[in-house]
ZADO-1210 file (C-alpha; in nm, 4 decimals, padded with zeros to 6 digits):
<atoms>
<atom x="02.9234" y="-03.2488" z="22.6646" code="UNK" pos="1"/>
<atom x="02.6806" y="-03.0262" z="22.7868" code="UNK" pos="2"/>
<atom x="02.9422" y="-02.7442" z="22.8323" code="UNK" pos="3"/>
<atom x="03.0874" y="-02.7873" z="22.4739" code="UNK" pos="4"/>
<atom x="02.7214" y="-02.7625" z="22.3459" code="UNK" pos="5"/>
<atom x="02.6490" y="-02.4510" z="22.5421" code="UNK" pos="6"/>
<atom x="02.9774" y="-02.2805" z="22.4365" code="UNK" pos="7"/>
<atom x="02.8846" y="-02.3607" z="22.0775" code="UNK" pos="8"/>
<atom x="02.5295" y="-02.2451" z="22.1034" code="UNK" pos="9"/>
<atom x="02.6539" y="-01.9174" z="22.2642" code="UNK" pos="10"/>
<atom x="02.9247" y="-01.8813" z="22.0120" code="UNK" pos="11"/>
<atom x="02.6498" y="-01.9166" z="21.7133" code="UNK" pos="12"/>
<atom x="02.4267" y="-01.6512" z="21.8750" code="UNK" pos="13"/>
<atom x="02.7233" y="-01.3921" z="21.8913" code="UNK" pos="14"/>
<atom x="02.8195" y="-01.4380" z="21.5226" code="UNK" pos="15"/>
<atom x="02.4504" y="-01.4008" z="21.4030" code="UNK" pos="16"/>
<atom x="02.3932" y="-01.0814" z="21.6094" code="UNK" pos="17"/>
<atom x="02.7385" y="-00.9436" z="21.5069" code="UNK" pos="18"/>
<atom x="02.6339" y="-01.0004" z="21.1602" code="UNK" pos="19"/>
<atom x="02.3200" y="-00.8687" z="21.1712" code="UNK" pos="20"/>
<atom x="02.4540" y="-00.5249" z="21.3310" code="UNK" pos="21"/>
<atom x="02.7469" y="-00.5259" z="21.0569" code="UNK" pos="22"/>
<atom x="02.4565" y="-00.5469" z="20.7838" code="UNK" pos="23"/>
<atom x="02.2674" y="-00.2760" z="20.9798" code="UNK" pos="24"/>
<atom x="02.5688" y="-00.0485" z="20.9736" code="UNK" pos="25"/>
<atom x="02.6935" y="-00.0949" z="20.6074" code="UNK" pos="26"/>
<atom x="02.3895" y="-00.2495" z="20.4078" code="UNK" pos="27"/>
<atom x="02.6357" y="-00.4617" z="20.1914" code="UNK" pos="28"/>
<atom x="02.4939" y="-00.7915" z="20.0765" code="UNK" pos="29"/>
<atom x="02.8287" y="-00.9688" z="20.0792" code="UNK" pos="30"/>
<atom x="03.0448" y="-01.0761" z="20.3993" code="UNK" pos="31"/>
<atom x="03.4061" y="-01.1657" z="20.4231" code="UNK" pos="32"/>
<atom x="03.5267" y="-01.3673" z="20.7377" code="UNK" pos="33"/>
<atom x="03.8909" y="-01.4210" z="20.9034" code="UNK" pos="34"/>
<atom x="04.0203" y="-01.5140" z="21.2202" code="UNK" pos="35"/>
<atom x="04.0288" y="-01.8337" z="21.4150" code="UNK" pos="36"/>
<atom x="03.6378" y="-01.8318" z="21.5077" code="UNK" pos="37"/>
<atom x="03.5930" y="-01.8112" z="21.1279" code="UNK" pos="38"/>
<atom x="03.6702" y="-02.1837" z="21.0873" code="UNK" pos="39"/>
<atom x="03.3634" y="-02.2657" z="21.2911" code="UNK" pos="40"/>
<atom x="03.1759" y="-02.4266" z="21.0286" code="UNK" pos="41"/>
<atom x="02.8367" y="-02.4888" z="21.1954" code="UNK" pos="42"/>
<atom x="02.8338" y="-02.1162" z="21.3033" code="UNK" pos="43"/>
<atom x="02.9289" y="-02.0122" z="20.9495" code="UNK" pos="44"/>
<atom x="02.6465" y="-02.2212" z="20.7894" code="UNK" pos="45"/>
<atom x="02.3915" y="-02.0597" z="21.0404" code="UNK" pos="46"/>
<atom x="02.5304" y="-01.7224" z="20.9505" code="UNK" pos="47"/>
<atom x="02.4571" y="-01.8083" z="20.5926" code="UNK" pos="48"/>
<atom x="02.1141" y="-01.9340" z="20.6158" code="UNK" pos="49"/>
<atom x="01.9652" y="-01.6973" z="20.8853" code="UNK" pos="50"/>
<atom x="02.1829" y="-01.3830" z="20.8760" code="UNK" pos="51"/>
<atom x="02.1105" y="-01.0864" z="20.6295" code="UNK" pos="52"/>
<atom x="02.4128" y="-01.1459" z="20.3928" code="UNK" pos="53"/>
<atom x="02.3504" y="-01.2853" z="20.0310" code="UNK" pos="54"/>
<atom x="02.6825" y="-01.4555" z="20.0319" code="UNK" pos="55"/>
<atom x="02.9907" y="-01.5237" z="20.2577" code="UNK" pos="56"/>
<atom x="03.3230" y="-01.5793" z="20.2014" code="UNK" pos="57"/>
<atom x="03.5719" y="-01.7170" z="20.4355" code="UNK" pos="58"/>
<atom x="03.9609" y="-01.7036" z="20.4168" code="UNK" pos="59"/>
<atom x="04.0597" y="-02.0998" z="20.4027" code="UNK" pos="60"/>
<atom x="04.3356" y="-02.0233" z="20.6136" code="UNK" pos="61"/>
<atom x="04.1528" y="-01.8099" z="20.8739" code="UNK" pos="62"/>
<atom x="04.3319" y="-01.9117" z="21.2047" code="UNK" pos="63"/>
<atom x="04.6803" y="-01.7879" z="21.3190" code="UNK" pos="64"/>
<atom x="04.8379" y="-02.0015" z="21.0112" code="UNK" pos="65"/>
<atom x="04.6835" y="-01.7525" z="20.7961" code="UNK" pos="66"/>
<atom x="04.9057" y="-01.4571" z="20.9106" code="UNK" pos="67"/>
<atom x="05.1991" y="-01.5828" z="20.6959" code="UNK" pos="68"/>
<atom x="04.9820" y="-01.5094" z="20.3972" code="UNK" pos="69"/>
<atom x="04.8672" y="-01.1772" z="20.5182" code="UNK" pos="70"/>
<atom x="05.2207" y="-01.0806" z="20.5946" code="UNK" pos="71"/>
<atom x="05.3283" y="-01.1589" z="20.2527" code="UNK" pos="72"/>
<atom x="05.0349" y="-00.9721" z="20.0710" code="UNK" pos="73"/>
<atom x="05.1204" y="-00.6739" z="20.2919" code="UNK" pos="74"/>
<atom x="05.4466" y="-00.6400" z="20.2065" code="UNK" pos="75"/>
<atom x="05.4050" y="-00.7032" z="19.8130" code="UNK" pos="76"/>
<atom x="05.1222" y="-00.4523" z="19.8010" code="UNK" pos="77"/>
<atom x="05.1618" y="-00.2005" z="20.1052" code="UNK" pos="78"/>
<atom x="05.5557" y="-00.2094" z="20.1244" code="UNK" pos="79"/>
<atom x="05.6455" y="-00.2835" z="19.7409" code="UNK" pos="80"/>
<atom x="05.3436" y="-00.0995" z="19.6101" code="UNK" pos="81"/>
<atom x="05.2515" y="-00.3464" z="19.3810" code="UNK" pos="82"/>
<atom x="04.9246" y="-00.2761" z="19.2467" code="UNK" pos="83"/>
<atom x="04.6097" y="-00.4914" z="19.3910" code="UNK" pos="84"/>
<atom x="04.3883" y="-00.6069" z="19.0851" code="UNK" pos="85"/>
<atom x="04.0231" y="-00.6721" z="19.1948" code="UNK" pos="86"/>
<atom x="03.8575" y="-00.9324" z="18.9394" code="UNK" pos="87"/>
<atom x="03.5465" y="-01.0148" z="19.1596" code="UNK" pos="88"/>
<atom x="03.6511" y="-01.3612" z="19.1731" code="UNK" pos="89"/>
<atom x="03.8154" y="-01.5586" z="19.4391" code="UNK" pos="90"/>
<atom x="04.2092" y="-01.4813" z="19.4237" code="UNK" pos="91"/>
<atom x="04.2827" y="-01.7726" z="19.6673" code="UNK" pos="92"/>
<atom x="04.2087" y="-02.0042" z="19.3421" code="UNK" pos="93"/>
<atom x="04.1593" y="-02.3038" z="19.5534" code="UNK" pos="94"/>
<atom x="04.4350" y="-02.2199" z="19.8119" code="UNK" pos="95"/>
<atom x="04.6702" y="-02.4506" z="19.6671" code="UNK" pos="96"/>
<atom x="04.9945" y="-02.2555" z="19.7314" code="UNK" pos="97"/>
<atom x="05.2166" y="-02.5830" z="19.8561" code="UNK" pos="98"/>
<atom x="05.4763" y="-02.7928" z="19.6589" code="UNK" pos="99"/>
<atom x="05.3684" y="-03.0086" z="19.3599" code="UNK" pos="100"/>
<atom x="05.5903" y="-03.2826" z="19.1871" code="UNK" pos="101"/>
<atom x="05.6137" y="-03.3477" z="18.8378" code="UNK" pos="102"/>
<atom x="05.5072" y="-03.6889" z="18.6529" code="UNK" pos="103"/>
<atom x="05.8833" y="-03.7360" z="18.5856" code="UNK" pos="104"/>
<atom x="05.9799" y="-03.6936" z="18.9298" code="UNK" pos="105"/>
<atom x="05.6969" y="-03.9186" z="19.0673" code="UNK" pos="106"/>
<atom x="05.8335" y="-04.1732" z="18.8198" code="UNK" pos="107"/>
<atom x="06.1568" y="-04.1567" z="18.8952" code="UNK" pos="108"/>
<atom x="06.1069" y="-04.2221" z="19.2615" code="UNK" pos="109"/>
<atom x="05.8679" y="-04.5079" z="19.2282" code="UNK" pos="110"/>
<atom x="06.1302" y="-04.6701" z="18.9884" code="UNK" pos="111"/>
<atom x="06.4400" y="-04.6134" z="19.2429" code="UNK" pos="112"/>
<atom x="06.2032" y="-04.7539" z="19.5225" code="UNK" pos="113"/>
<atom x="06.1040" y="-05.0505" z="19.3315" code="UNK" pos="114"/>
<atom x="05.7269" y="-05.0010" z="19.3728" code="UNK" pos="115"/>
<atom x="05.5028" y="-05.1760" z="19.1304" code="UNK" pos="116"/>
<atom x="05.2708" y="-04.9164" z="18.9538" code="UNK" pos="117"/>
<atom x="05.0673" y="-04.8651" z="18.6577" code="UNK" pos="118"/>
<atom x="05.0914" y="-04.5295" z="18.4414" code="UNK" pos="119"/>
<atom x="04.7593" y="-04.3699" z="18.3265" code="UNK" pos="120"/>
<atom x="04.8801" y="-04.0961" z="18.1247" code="UNK" pos="121"/>
<atom x="04.5270" y="-04.0570" z="17.9624" code="UNK" pos="122"/>
<atom x="04.3432" y="-03.8450" z="18.1895" code="UNK" pos="123"/>
<atom x="03.9912" y="-03.9728" z="18.1092" code="UNK" pos="124"/>
<atom x="04.1137" y="-04.3195" z="18.1512" code="UNK" pos="125"/>
<atom x="04.2546" y="-04.2483" z="18.5114" code="UNK" pos="126"/>
<atom x="03.9418" y="-04.1022" z="18.5758" code="UNK" pos="127"/>
<atom x="03.7524" y="-04.4040" z="18.4840" code="UNK" pos="128"/>
<atom x="03.9472" y="-04.6346" z="18.6504" code="UNK" pos="129"/>
<atom x="03.9817" y="-04.4078" z="19.0105" code="UNK" pos="130"/>
<atom x="03.5989" y="-04.3918" z="18.9852" code="UNK" pos="131"/>
<atom x="03.5472" y="-04.7625" z="18.9348" code="UNK" pos="132"/>
<atom x="03.7636" y="-04.8266" z="19.2402" code="UNK" pos="133"/>
<atom x="03.5488" y="-04.5991" z="19.4439" code="UNK" pos="134"/>
<atom x="03.2275" y="-04.7392" z="19.3094" code="UNK" pos="135"/>
<atom x="03.3594" y="-05.0851" z="19.4203" code="UNK" pos="136"/>
<atom x="03.4058" y="-04.9245" z="19.7475" code="UNK" pos="137"/>
<atom x="03.7455" y="-04.9043" z="19.7395" code="UNK" pos="138"/>
<atom x="03.9361" y="-04.6379" z="19.9481" code="UNK" pos="139"/>
<atom x="04.1370" y="-04.4120" z="19.7568" code="UNK" pos="140"/>
<atom x="04.4501" y="-04.2058" z="19.8272" code="UNK" pos="141"/>
<atom x="04.4348" y="-03.9076" z="19.6023" code="UNK" pos="142"/>
<atom x="04.7571" y="-03.7039" z="19.5600" code="UNK" pos="143"/>
<atom x="04.7520" y="-03.4471" z="19.2795" code="UNK" pos="144"/>
<atom x="04.9269" y="-03.1056" z="19.1992" code="UNK" pos="145"/>
<atom x="05.0136" y="-02.8463" z="19.4521" code="UNK" pos="146"/>
<atom x="04.9301" y="-02.9276" z="19.8365" code="UNK" pos="147"/>
<atom x="04.6741" y="-02.7118" z="19.9886" code="UNK" pos="148"/>
<atom x="04.7061" y="-02.4391" z="20.1999" code="UNK" pos="149"/>
<atom x="04.5056" y="-02.4230" z="20.5443" code="UNK" pos="150"/>
<atom x="04.3315" y="-02.6742" z="20.7622" code="UNK" pos="151"/>
<atom x="04.1348" y="-02.8573" z="20.5385" code="UNK" pos="152"/>
<atom x="04.2174" y="-03.1364" z="20.2836" code="UNK" pos="153"/>
<atom x="04.0649" y="-02.9517" z="19.9652" code="UNK" pos="154"/>
<atom x="04.1262" y="-03.2241" z="19.6901" code="UNK" pos="155"/>
<atom x="04.5343" y="-03.2261" z="19.6469" code="UNK" pos="156"/>
<atom x="04.6173" y="-03.4585" z="19.9321" code="UNK" pos="157"/>
<atom x="04.2823" y="-03.6432" z="20.0163" code="UNK" pos="158"/>
<atom x="04.1725" y="-03.9765" z="20.0991" code="UNK" pos="159"/>
<atom x="03.8361" y="-04.0528" z="19.8948" code="UNK" pos="160"/>
<atom x="03.5436" y="-04.2959" z="19.9690" code="UNK" pos="161"/>
<atom x="03.1997" y="-04.3752" z="19.8511" code="UNK" pos="162"/>
<atom x="02.9451" y="-04.1654" z="20.0323" code="UNK" pos="163"/>
<atom x="02.6756" y="-04.4404" z="19.9811" code="UNK" pos="164"/>
<atom x="02.8415" y="-04.7158" z="20.1800" code="UNK" pos="165"/>
<atom x="02.6909" y="-04.7379" z="20.5161" code="UNK" pos="166"/>
<atom x="03.0367" y="-04.9241" z="20.6173" code="UNK" pos="167"/>
<atom x="03.2503" y="-04.6559" z="20.4874" code="UNK" pos="168"/>
<atom x="03.2829" y="-04.4145" z="20.7802" code="UNK" pos="169"/>
<atom x="03.3713" y="-04.6868" z="21.0330" code="UNK" pos="170"/>
<atom x="03.6151" y="-04.8424" z="20.7767" code="UNK" pos="171"/>
<atom x="03.8006" y="-04.5112" z="20.6966" code="UNK" pos="172"/>
<atom x="03.8145" y="-04.4332" z="21.0681" code="UNK" pos="173"/>
<atom x="03.9367" y="-04.7478" z="21.2046" code="UNK" pos="174"/>
<atom x="04.1555" y="-04.8753" z="20.9231" code="UNK" pos="175"/>
<atom x="04.2904" y="-04.5625" z="20.7697" code="UNK" pos="176"/>
<atom x="04.2931" y="-04.2896" z="20.9983" code="UNK" pos="177"/>
<atom x="04.3156" y="-04.5079" z="21.3238" code="UNK" pos="178"/>
<atom x="04.0526" y="-04.2996" z="21.5338" code="UNK" pos="179"/>
<atom x="03.7185" y="-04.3368" z="21.6604" code="UNK" pos="180"/>
<atom x="03.4994" y="-04.4904" z="21.4591" code="UNK" pos="181"/>
<atom x="03.1937" y="-04.2168" z="21.5221" code="UNK" pos="182"/>
<atom x="03.4049" y="-03.9460" z="21.3904" code="UNK" pos="183"/>
<atom x="03.2211" y="-03.8013" z="21.0813" code="UNK" pos="184"/>
<atom x="03.3775" y="-03.7120" z="20.7185" code="UNK" pos="185"/>
<atom x="03.3173" y="-03.4278" z="20.4994" code="UNK" pos="186"/>
<atom x="03.1542" y="-03.4556" z="20.1454" code="UNK" pos="187"/>
<atom x="03.3118" y="-03.3039" z="19.8272" code="UNK" pos="188"/>
<atom x="02.9976" y="-03.2261" z="19.6105" code="UNK" pos="189"/>
<atom x="02.9797" y="-03.0940" z="19.2418" code="UNK" pos="190"/>
<atom x="02.9243" y="-02.7392" z="19.2948" code="UNK" pos="191"/>
<atom x="02.6145" y="-02.7375" z="19.0351" code="UNK" pos="192"/>
<atom x="02.4508" y="-02.9980" z="19.2138" code="UNK" pos="193"/>
<atom x="02.5174" y="-02.8934" z="19.5954" code="UNK" pos="194"/>
<atom x="02.1945" y="-02.6926" z="19.6285" code="UNK" pos="195"/>
<atom x="01.9848" y="-03.0106" z="19.5338" code="UNK" pos="196"/>
<atom x="02.1662" y="-03.2212" z="19.8254" code="UNK" pos="197"/>
<atom x="02.2310" y="-02.9704" z="20.1002" code="UNK" pos="198"/>
<atom x="02.0310" y="-02.6799" z="20.2459" code="UNK" pos="199"/>
<atom x="02.2369" y="-02.4199" z="20.0207" code="UNK" pos="200"/>
<atom x="02.0899" y="-02.1344" z="19.8060" code="UNK" pos="201"/>
<atom x="02.1377" y="-02.2333" z="19.4561" code="UNK" pos="202"/>
<atom x="02.4747" y="-02.1252" z="19.3165" code="UNK" pos="203"/>
<atom x="02.6313" y="-02.0903" z="19.6880" code="UNK" pos="204"/>
<atom x="02.9745" y="-02.1933" z="19.7160" code="UNK" pos="205"/>
<atom x="03.1838" y="-02.3769" z="19.9824" code="UNK" pos="206"/>
<atom x="03.5506" y="-02.4472" z="19.8183" code="UNK" pos="207"/>
<atom x="03.7194" y="-02.4372" z="20.1441" code="UNK" pos="208"/>
<atom x="03.5140" y="-02.6838" z="20.3332" code="UNK" pos="209"/>
<atom x="03.4205" y="-02.3832" z="20.6002" code="UNK" pos="210"/>
<atom x="03.0366" y="-02.4677" z="20.5811" code="UNK" pos="211"/>
<atom x="02.8290" y="-02.6753" z="20.7602" code="UNK" pos="212"/>
<atom x="02.4620" y="-02.7541" z="20.5943" code="UNK" pos="213"/>
<atom x="02.1969" y="-03.0148" z="20.6568" code="UNK" pos="214"/>
<atom x="02.1324" y="-03.2917" z="20.4123" code="UNK" pos="215"/>
<atom x="01.8076" y="-03.2091" z="20.2424" code="UNK" pos="216"/>
<atom x="01.4858" y="-03.4109" z="20.3576" code="UNK" pos="217"/>
<atom x="01.4470" y="-03.5648" z="20.0044" code="UNK" pos="218"/>
<atom x="01.7656" y="-03.7526" z="20.0649" code="UNK" pos="219"/>
<atom x="01.7058" y="-03.8643" z="20.4203" code="UNK" pos="220"/>
<atom x="01.5618" y="-04.2487" z="20.4834" code="UNK" pos="221"/>
<atom x="01.2862" y="-04.3326" z="20.7084" code="UNK" pos="222"/>
<atom x="01.4393" y="-04.5147" z="21.0506" code="UNK" pos="223"/>
<atom x="01.2700" y="-04.7886" z="21.2112" code="UNK" pos="224"/>
<atom x="01.1442" y="-04.7383" z="21.5648" code="UNK" pos="225"/>
<atom x="01.4087" y="-04.9303" z="21.7391" code="UNK" pos="226"/>
<atom x="01.6999" y="-04.7355" z="21.5781" code="UNK" pos="227"/>
<atom x="01.5190" y="-04.4162" z="21.6566" code="UNK" pos="228"/>
<atom x="01.5464" y="-04.5363" z="22.0333" code="UNK" pos="229"/>
<atom x="01.9029" y="-04.6422" z="21.9733" code="UNK" pos="230"/>
<atom x="01.9753" y="-04.2612" z="21.8151" code="UNK" pos="231"/>
<atom x="01.7924" y="-04.0822" z="22.1310" code="UNK" pos="232"/>
<atom x="01.8937" y="-04.3077" z="22.4186" code="UNK" pos="233"/>
<atom x="02.1923" y="-04.5415" z="22.3612" code="UNK" pos="234"/>
<atom x="02.4742" y="-04.3707" z="22.5518" code="UNK" pos="235"/>
<atom x="02.7507" y="-04.5600" z="22.3197" code="UNK" pos="236"/>
<atom x="02.7941" y="-04.3035" z="22.0538" code="UNK" pos="237"/>
<atom x="02.9451" y="-04.5585" z="21.8103" code="UNK" pos="238"/>
<atom x="02.5813" y="-04.7245" z="21.7872" code="UNK" pos="239"/>
<atom x="02.4216" y="-04.3895" z="21.7414" code="UNK" pos="240"/>
<atom x="02.6071" y="-04.2911" z="21.4432" code="UNK" pos="241"/>
<atom x="02.5793" y="-04.6456" z="21.2763" code="UNK" pos="242"/>
<atom x="02.2276" y="-04.5667" z="21.2090" code="UNK" pos="243"/>
<atom x="02.1811" y="-04.4908" z="20.8481" code="UNK" pos="244"/>
<atom x="02.0035" y="-04.1494" z="20.8216" code="UNK" pos="245"/>
<atom x="02.0284" y="-04.0619" z="20.4646" code="UNK" pos="246"/>
<atom x="02.1322" y="-04.2305" z="20.0984" code="UNK" pos="247"/>
<atom x="02.4870" y="-04.0857" z="20.1561" code="UNK" pos="248"/>
<atom x="02.5275" y="-04.2198" z="20.5259" code="UNK" pos="249"/>
<atom x="02.9093" y="-04.1864" z="20.5082" code="UNK" pos="250"/>
<atom x="02.8878" y="-03.8193" z="20.5118" code="UNK" pos="251"/>
<atom x="02.5476" y="-03.7723" z="20.7191" code="UNK" pos="252"/>
<atom x="02.6315" y="-03.6805" z="21.0893" code="UNK" pos="253"/>
<atom x="02.3863" y="-03.7417" z="21.3953" code="UNK" pos="254"/>
<atom x="02.1993" y="-03.4167" z="21.3415" code="UNK" pos="255"/>
<atom x="02.1989" y="-03.4712" z="20.9731" code="UNK" pos="256"/>
<atom x="02.4593" y="-03.2031" z="20.9172" code="UNK" pos="257"/>
<atom x="02.7546" y="-03.2158" z="20.6746" code="UNK" pos="258"/>
<atom x="03.0740" y="-03.0097" z="20.6185" code="UNK" pos="259"/>
<atom x="03.0969" y="-02.9781" z="20.2531" code="UNK" pos="260"/>
<atom x="03.3217" y="-02.8522" z="20.0217" code="UNK" pos="261"/>
<atom x="03.1705" y="-02.7537" z="19.6726" code="UNK" pos="262"/>
<atom x="03.4338" y="-02.8693" z="19.3709" code="UNK" pos="263"/>
<atom x="03.4341" y="-02.6378" z="19.0744" code="UNK" pos="264"/>
<atom x="03.6305" y="-02.7124" z="18.7517" code="UNK" pos="265"/>
<atom x="03.8030" y="-02.3681" z="18.7590" code="UNK" pos="266"/>
<atom x="03.9451" y="-02.4184" z="19.1012" code="UNK" pos="267"/>
<atom x="04.0253" y="-02.7916" z="19.1042" code="UNK" pos="268"/>
<atom x="04.0033" y="-02.9206" z="18.7542" code="UNK" pos="269"/>
<atom x="04.1313" y="-03.2877" z="18.8198" code="UNK" pos="270"/>
<atom x="03.9278" y="-03.3457" z="19.1262" code="UNK" pos="271"/>
<atom x="03.6291" y="-03.2041" z="18.9696" code="UNK" pos="272"/>
<atom x="03.6611" y="-03.4565" z="18.6513" code="UNK" pos="273"/>
<atom x="03.6902" y="-03.7356" z="18.8946" code="UNK" pos="274"/>
<atom x="03.3792" y="-03.6469" z="19.0792" code="UNK" pos="275"/>
<atom x="03.2158" y="-03.5673" z="18.7553" code="UNK" pos="276"/>
<atom x="03.2876" y="-03.9592" z="18.6371" code="UNK" pos="277"/>
<atom x="03.1446" y="-04.1002" z="18.9637" code="UNK" pos="278"/>
<atom x="02.8343" y="-03.9034" z="18.9237" code="UNK" pos="279"/>
<atom x="02.7809" y="-04.0295" z="18.5774" code="UNK" pos="280"/>
<atom x="02.8516" y="-04.3861" z="18.6906" code="UNK" pos="281"/>
<atom x="02.6330" y="-04.3807" z="19.0066" code="UNK" pos="282"/>
<atom x="02.4019" y="-04.0571" z="19.0051" code="UNK" pos="283"/>
<atom x="02.5670" y="-03.9306" z="19.3305" code="UNK" pos="284"/>
<atom x="02.7502" y="-03.5975" z="19.2894" code="UNK" pos="285"/>
<atom x="02.9293" y="-03.6616" z="19.6134" code="UNK" pos="286"/>
<atom x="03.2560" y="-03.8083" z="19.7318" code="UNK" pos="287"/>
<atom x="03.3910" y="-03.8696" z="20.1049" code="UNK" pos="288"/>
<atom x="03.6730" y="-03.6651" z="20.1226" code="UNK" pos="289"/>
<atom x="03.9460" y="-03.6440" z="20.4509" code="UNK" pos="290"/>
<atom x="04.2854" y="-03.5141" z="20.4651" code="UNK" pos="291"/>
<atom x="04.5761" y="-03.7641" z="20.3639" code="UNK" pos="292"/>
<atom x="04.7198" y="-03.8747" z="20.7008" code="UNK" pos="293"/>
<atom x="04.6700" y="-04.0678" z="20.9978" code="UNK" pos="294"/>
<atom x="04.5707" y="-03.9862" z="21.3437" code="UNK" pos="295"/>
<atom x="04.8266" y="-03.7714" z="21.5189" code="UNK" pos="296"/>
<atom x="05.0294" y="-03.7009" z="21.2132" code="UNK" pos="297"/>
<atom x="05.0428" y="-03.3991" z="20.9524" code="UNK" pos="298"/>
<atom x="04.9107" y="-03.4179" z="20.5932" code="UNK" pos="299"/>
<atom x="05.1127" y="-03.5677" z="20.3714" code="UNK" pos="300"/>
<atom x="05.2941" y="-03.3176" z="20.1175" code="UNK" pos="301"/>
<atom x="05.5523" y="-03.5629" z="19.9214" code="UNK" pos="302"/>
<atom x="05.5035" y="-03.8580" z="19.6944" code="UNK" pos="303"/>
<atom x="05.7415" y="-04.0402" z="19.9925" code="UNK" pos="304"/>
<atom x="05.4760" y="-03.9195" z="20.2503" code="UNK" pos="305"/>
<atom x="05.1791" y="-04.0401" z="20.0503" code="UNK" pos="306"/>
<atom x="05.3162" y="-04.3977" z="19.9813" code="UNK" pos="307"/>
<atom x="05.4134" y="-04.4453" z="20.3377" code="UNK" pos="308"/>
<atom x="05.0840" y="-04.3653" z="20.4622" code="UNK" pos="309"/>
<atom x="04.9039" y="-04.5552" z="20.1867" code="UNK" pos="310"/>
<atom x="05.1350" y="-04.8759" z="20.2804" code="UNK" pos="311"/>
<atom x="05.0889" y="-04.8427" z="20.6485" code="UNK" pos="312"/>
<atom x="04.6940" y="-04.8230" z="20.6414" code="UNK" pos="313"/>
<atom x="04.4267" y="-05.0165" z="20.4821" code="UNK" pos="314"/>
<atom x="04.3939" y="-04.7872" z="20.1849" code="UNK" pos="315"/>
<atom x="04.2969" y="-04.9901" z="19.8592" code="UNK" pos="316"/>
<atom x="04.4775" y="-04.7776" z="19.6104" code="UNK" pos="317"/>
<atom x="04.7091" y="-04.4765" z="19.5889" code="UNK" pos="318"/>
<atom x="04.6781" y="-04.2448" z="19.2608" code="UNK" pos="319"/>
<atom x="04.9965" y="-04.0458" z="19.2541" code="UNK" pos="320"/>
<atom x="04.9397" y="-03.7838" z="19.0076" code="UNK" pos="321"/>
<atom x="04.8939" y="-04.0200" z="18.6924" code="UNK" pos="322"/>
<atom x="05.0275" y="-04.3077" z="18.8726" code="UNK" pos="323"/>
<atom x="04.7986" y="-04.5849" z="19.0307" code="UNK" pos="324"/>
<atom x="04.9428" y="-04.8162" z="19.2800" code="UNK" pos="325"/>
<atom x="04.7521" y="-05.1043" z="19.4180" code="UNK" pos="326"/>
<atom x="04.7684" y="-05.2526" z="19.7525" code="UNK" pos="327"/>
<atom x="05.0405" y="-05.5690" z="19.7154" code="UNK" pos="328"/>
<atom x="05.1519" y="-05.8113" z="19.9829" code="UNK" pos="329"/>
<atom x="05.4445" y="-05.5881" z="20.1069" code="UNK" pos="330"/>
<atom x="05.2101" y="-05.3259" z="20.1604" code="UNK" pos="331"/>
<atom x="04.9351" y="-05.5431" z="20.3267" code="UNK" pos="332"/>
<atom x="05.1991" y="-05.6621" z="20.5793" code="UNK" pos="333"/>
<atom x="05.3079" y="-05.3007" z="20.6844" code="UNK" pos="334"/>
<atom x="04.9658" y="-05.2064" z="20.6976" code="UNK" pos="335"/>
<atom x="04.8903" y="-05.4852" z="20.9332" code="UNK" pos="336"/>
<atom x="05.1655" y="-05.4260" z="21.1597" code="UNK" pos="337"/>
<atom x="05.0993" y="-05.0328" z="21.1718" code="UNK" pos="338"/>
<atom x="04.7397" y="-05.0809" z="21.2525" code="UNK" pos="339"/>
<atom x="04.8252" y="-05.3394" z="21.5448" code="UNK" pos="340"/>
<atom x="05.0515" y="-05.0552" z="21.6791" code="UNK" pos="341"/>
<atom x="04.7970" y="-04.7617" z="21.6359" code="UNK" pos="342"/>
<atom x="04.5309" y="-04.9945" z="21.8371" code="UNK" pos="343"/>
<atom x="04.7762" y="-05.0489" z="22.1226" code="UNK" pos="344"/>
<atom x="04.8484" y="-04.6650" z="22.1452" code="UNK" pos="345"/>
<atom x="04.4726" y="-04.5899" z="22.1239" code="UNK" pos="346"/>
<atom x="04.3837" y="-04.8234" z="22.4137" code="UNK" pos="347"/>
<atom x="04.6705" y="-04.6437" z="22.6034" code="UNK" pos="348"/>
<atom x="04.5078" y="-04.3010" z="22.5165" code="UNK" pos="349"/>
</atoms>
């Protein structure tokens, strides 16, 4: 643990010094980052808060996978000489570059598979029903539109939960993701309220979940003396992370940090409207957002993938486009069997 922490600390200092030197040479106020190290969200957050730049934009597939997009753009603009129009806006447009499935295709597959569902074609009603499930502390699979490109679940293939619930982190880790209960989750937050909950400048964006920022003091809670001792001394990390530190404990890590994604209506309209509905019901503009998969498997791509993951975990509902599927007895049986299989594998690991 000391070695990993030391490498991280040195990496942050190197990035800060590189940023300051680059600013000294260019005197530019905006910075763009790419490359695998640009996926280091903690370092990115420090560079934004402590560095000389007014704004930072990070390529959402900053690792090696982003080379595919770079190669395509190089051919299109350099070799084929197509014009590149600079608009001053984010041309990545949410990074939703993958496949999508129409309502007709989804319904056809559901009918062929004999799956019971509710079709809610009216979007405001769909948002209301989904938000109510989340308020009731249900875990919801969220499958919408084109799949995201890059290493983060950005709201097209996500699992969602209520961040205010003290038990949500352990529930999602153990019963859905099948991984260690102490693993932190990332928050979705409405763009216009991000600076009111996290240490970010007003208007600063993190649309690709590549910045870590602390939860603001006003949202932290007082901790009893015995739990402070647990946080400082208990060798069992599971006990330390279970201490409630803020009003949104499911997304607040042991050091009060969170790897956040800001959600705006232009890039991600349906997810934005769901988050807005949840905010209107609760006064909290945040949801837990984690990738739609289980430990050891890739993020889901197709409706079939999504239903399989939903059925074999203890997710409570699946919102598949305009269709809501609630957990029935067949899915409960599959989930129980899969959970035992994963627990046995976890013990072997």
